[in-house]
N, C-alpha and C positions, 0 to 999 in steps of 0.2 A: 748437380746430381747431387740428391738430398735420399739420405737413410729414414727411409720407411720404418712401420713392425715387422718384423717377424724377421731383421735384416734386410725383406729387399730394398731395391734401388730406384729412384726415380732419376730418370734422364731429364735435366735439364736446358734453357734452353739461351743461349748468351741475346739477348734483346736488341740488344746497343748494336753489336752488329750487323743483327737481320734488318735494323732500322737503317743502320747509315748503307745499306745496300740496295735496300727498295728505296728509297729515296734519291741516291745515284741512279738507279735506272728510272723513277717516272721522270726526274729534270731530265734525261738523255730523252725521251720521246717528244718533249718539247722541242730541244736544241734538235734534233735528227729534222722534225717537220718542217723546223725553219730551214734548216741547212739544204732540205733537197725540196721545199719548193720546186722549181725549176728544172728537177730531170724525174718528178713522178710524172704519171701519165694524166695528163687532162683528165681525163674519166676517173680519179682515184687520185684525187692530191695529197692525199692520207698512207698509199699504197706501202711505201719501209716503214711506217709507221705501226700499221697493222700487222708486218712479216715483225718488227723487233717484238713488239705484243706478243707473237706466237711464241718466239723466243723466251720474251718472259717468263709464262707459262710453264714450256718446257724445262725451262732452268730453273723453276720453283721443284718441279718432279726430281729432276736429279738433284737440286741441294739438299732435300728432304730422303733419297735413296743414297747418298755420298753421306748423310748424317746418323743416318739410321742404325748403319750395319757397322758394329762393333770394331772400331779403327783394329783392334788385333787379331782379328780375318784377312786383314790385308796380307799381310806376312806371305797365308797358304794362297792365296790368290796373284804373287808377285809376279810369278816369271810367268804365268797368263796373263797378265795387263802389260809386263816388259814386251815381250816378243810379240805377240797382239800387236802393241803400237808401232814395231820394226816391220813387220808385217806390212802394215797401214802406210806406211812413208818407203815402204819398197814399192809398192802398188801403185803409189802418188810415181815417182821415176818412173814406171812402164806405163801405166795407162791413164795418168792422172791429166787432169782439163788444165791448159793453158791458158792463161790471164798479162795482162802487162809486162811478158818478157819472162815472166814466172811459170813454174810447173808445178800448183799446190794442192789442186783441188779435186773433188774427187764428187761427178755428176750425183748424188743421188733422187729421182725426182725432179722437184720445180726447185730443190735448192742444191747447193754447193759447199759440202762440208770440207774443211782443211785439216787433215791427220796431225799436223805440225800442230795446231792450238790443242787438239787430247791429248800429245805425246806430253803435252807439259805437267798435267797431272798426274798421269801414269809415269814417268821420272820421278816423279816426286814422291812416289809413292813406293816404289821399286827402288830408289837411290836409298831411301828411308829403311831400308829391309836390308838391303847389302852392307850401310852402315853401321846398321844394329850388331849386326854379327862381328864386326871388328871391333874390339874392347880398346884397341890400342894401337898407335901409329909410330911405333918406336921404330919402324926402319923402313926408308924409302920404298920399299919392295913394295912394304902395305898398301902404298897409292896406287900401284896398278891394275887392280880387279875392278876397284870404283871407278877411277877415270875409265879406263876400256867401257865400263859400263854406261859412262854418260856421253862417252868422244862417241860411240857409235851411231846413236841418235844425231849427235850432232852435224859429225858429217855428211848424212845422210839428207838432214834438212838444209845445208849450206851446200848442197850439189841441186837442191829446185830451181833458181837458190832464195833462201830466205834468210838473211843474213841477219835479221833482227829479231826471229824467234831462237839465231842459234846463238845470238849477246846473251838471251832470256836465259837457257839452258848453263850456259856459264856466269852469270850469275843466280841461279839458282843451286850449282854446285859449289858455288864459293860458301853459300851462306850455310848450307848445309854440313859442308867440310868443318867450316868455323865452329859451327854447334857438336858436332862430332868429337870433337876435345883435340883436332889436327895441333901438333904444335906450330908457332908464331913460327919455329925454322923454317919448316913445313909450307905454310900458309904462304912464304915469299914467293914460293911458287907460283900463286898467281900474277901478283904484279909485275917479276922478271919476265914471266909469258909477255905478257900484256906489254911491255917495254919489248922485248924482241918482236911483236909484231908491228912496234911505231916503229922500230928500226929499219926492216924489213921493207917497211913503204917509204919512207925517206930515201933506201937503198934504191927500189925501184924507181923514183924521182931524179936522183941523182946519179945512179952509174947504170940506168936501165932493166937494173932484174928483174925478173920477172917474178910474177904471183899465182904460179898455176889454180890455187884453189878460189878466184877473183876475177869475174871480166872486168874489162877497164872505165866501161859506163856505171858499175856499181864501185868503183871503186871513185869513181867522181865524184858518183851521186854522193858517197860518206862522208868525203874532205869539203863538200862544194859551202857548208855551214860556216869556215873559217872565210870564206870572202864569195858570198851571193854574186856578187856585180860581176864576179870575172864569166859568167855564164848567165845572164841574168833572163834570156830566153830560152834556155834551156834547162840544166841541171840546179838551176839557180832560183828558179822561176819559183816552184813550190814552196821555198824558204821565204822569200822574199817580199811575194803572197801573204804568207803567215802572219810574217812581223809586220804587215800593214795592218790587219784584220785585228792583232792584239791592240794595236796602237789605236784604231779605230773603234774599239771599245770608248775607251777613255775610263774614267772615274767608276761612271752605273752603267753605262752599255748604253749602245743604241737601240736597244728592245732588235723587236722580230723582223725590223728592216734595214738588216747589214746589208754597206753595199758588197762589200767582198764576196761572203756568204750567201744573199738572196740576188740583192736586186742587180749586180753587175757579175755576179758567179766567176769572179776573178780566181778563189780561192779552191783549190785543186785537192778533191779526197777530203771535202770539209767535214763528212758525217763521218771518216774512218777514223784516217791515219793522223790526220790535223783535226780532232772535232774540238778539241783544246783551244785551237782558234776560235774558233766557233762563236764557243761557250765564253771567250772572252770577249769577243765582240757585240756578242749581243746582251750579256751579263756584267762586264765593266770587269774592271780591277778588283773592287768589290763581289762581286760576282763568283771571279774565276779563283780570289783568293778562299771565299769560304768554300768552295771544293773541293782544292787542295786541303785546305783545313779537317772536311769531312776525312779527304784518306789519310790525312797523318792518324785521326780519332780511328780510324779502321788497325791503321798497319800500328800503331800503338796498341791497340787492343788485341790485335792478333801475336804480337811478340808477349803481351800476359799469358795469354793462352797456351803458346809454347812454354813458359818458364813454372806453368803451374801445372802442367802434366802431368800426369803420375807415372810413365817409363820413362824409359830413355827414346823409347821408338813415337811419342806423342810428341815427344818436345824436335823430334828430326821431322817429322810430317808438320809439325806447325813453322819452323823455321824454315819449311821448304816454300810453304805459300807464302808468306811472310818476306821473302826475297823475291820471288815470282814477283809480285804484287808490287812489292819497292820500284824493281826496275822500271816495270811498266809504265809506273808513272813518272817516276823521273825522266824515263828516256823520252816520253810522250807528249809532257808539259814542254820538257827540255827543247824538242824537237819543233814543237811550234811557233816557241819562245825564237829560236835561232841560237841556242845554247847548246845543243845538243847536235849532236850526225844525223840525219835521216835513214831512219830503217823501218821506218812501216810497222812500229809495235801499238797495238789500237791500247786506247784509254780501256781500262776495266769497267765497265757495265755503263758506260757512257758511248763508245764505239759503235755503230751498229755492224751487225755481225752475228750469223746465232753461232758458228763452233766458237768463236771466243767468248762469248755471253752463258754458252755453255759451260768451255772450260774453266770462267772464272765462278760458277758456280758451283760448282763440283768442287773447289777450291775452297769455296767458305764453307759447305757441306764436307768437308774433311776437320775444317777449322772447328766449326762447329760437333763434330762427333769428341774430338779433342777435349774440348770444354766440357761437356757433356759428364764425359765419363774420369774426369779430370780427378785430385785428391783432396780424400775431403778428410777433413778436418776433424775427429771424432771428440766428443764433450767427455772432459776423465776428469773426477773430482780432486780438489788441489788434496783431501787426505783421505785416504779410506776410513769407510767407516770403523774398522777394526784395527785400524794401526791405532799403536799405544802413544802417547805423546809420549815426548821425548823432550826435556830441556837442556839448555845448554851444556849444563855439569854430566849428564849424563848420554851412554850410547848403547845402541842393538844387538847385541851380539848375533852368532847369525841360528841360533836358536827362539831367538827374540822376548829371550828375555834383558829387561834394562839393568845393566850394571854401570859404575860409575867411569869414571871415566880417569879421572884418577887413584892412586893409589895414597 
């Protein structure tokens, strides 16, 4: 944002962030084309690529709209955004479309949309509004309303079931609570909660204590990364094939003729959840590290924007976006490499899918919104023109008359 004549303000674009987003999006088109070669109709080998390009265009529109509306207006819209998201999540549980054992989608013409993806940005905007109203967290009861705020959609998403998106919500909440000034003594609530969940899972296997919020197959899928060979043809199959694809890429990659992704087709979900494994096989270690470096720069830039925001609300919005993207990249890349649980989280701007792409575009729009209206350092002369010159042995009295400093 720059000051113009007559006190006018011009919106300034963060071109580095925009460049990284579209670089990742363009690279993804080539990776998706390679990964879907055996899946696309024989009459249209670029079927999935064309659909992704449609989402790229629509995502650009969403980005521009999210960046153009002054983010301070989001506060007024927050109740409608929150309850609209809750309504869509409720509709999915009643009338949603099912696939792969989960009920997460709503059919809209030829496309399927996933409301839980849109709810990510909705919770960032509304939780930022909620936290901005709380100036301190001195009492434990100050945490009750914001935890309920984020907990309600998390429970509804876990019911679908969608463990990956539920974990994304948890990451967003932790990042935003921290930036809201939650004392470290209360921040311990989150690792203690994680420890309790781990202890509950251990007790489930050791003593048979039930876990009502999770099915047995979900739990096995979540923990199979610890030992994929325990079920190589079942829950461990995806992890094993993904690790093979990552290793097959070598240093510089095998090009567009990757065996796991293309020729043999052993890698499942190669263009969605496990697209990082496809990237590693095609571009190799060097290419995969370049992609991760691009994400690192994007996250660093987003963090810079959070600290440059002109108000607390803008900082909370940007920090929520940082937390969301950071978890997505960590989980998606780690899942494909076999060092993180399989939770089905897409890689931002690279995994195939419209709902995720539109959500990521909206999040970037929010970032650009905060950046374009950030703090402006106005030029101030070091010495005013009418100010008197004061020497070391003199001082200026309150009425502007120079007087000696000593008697």
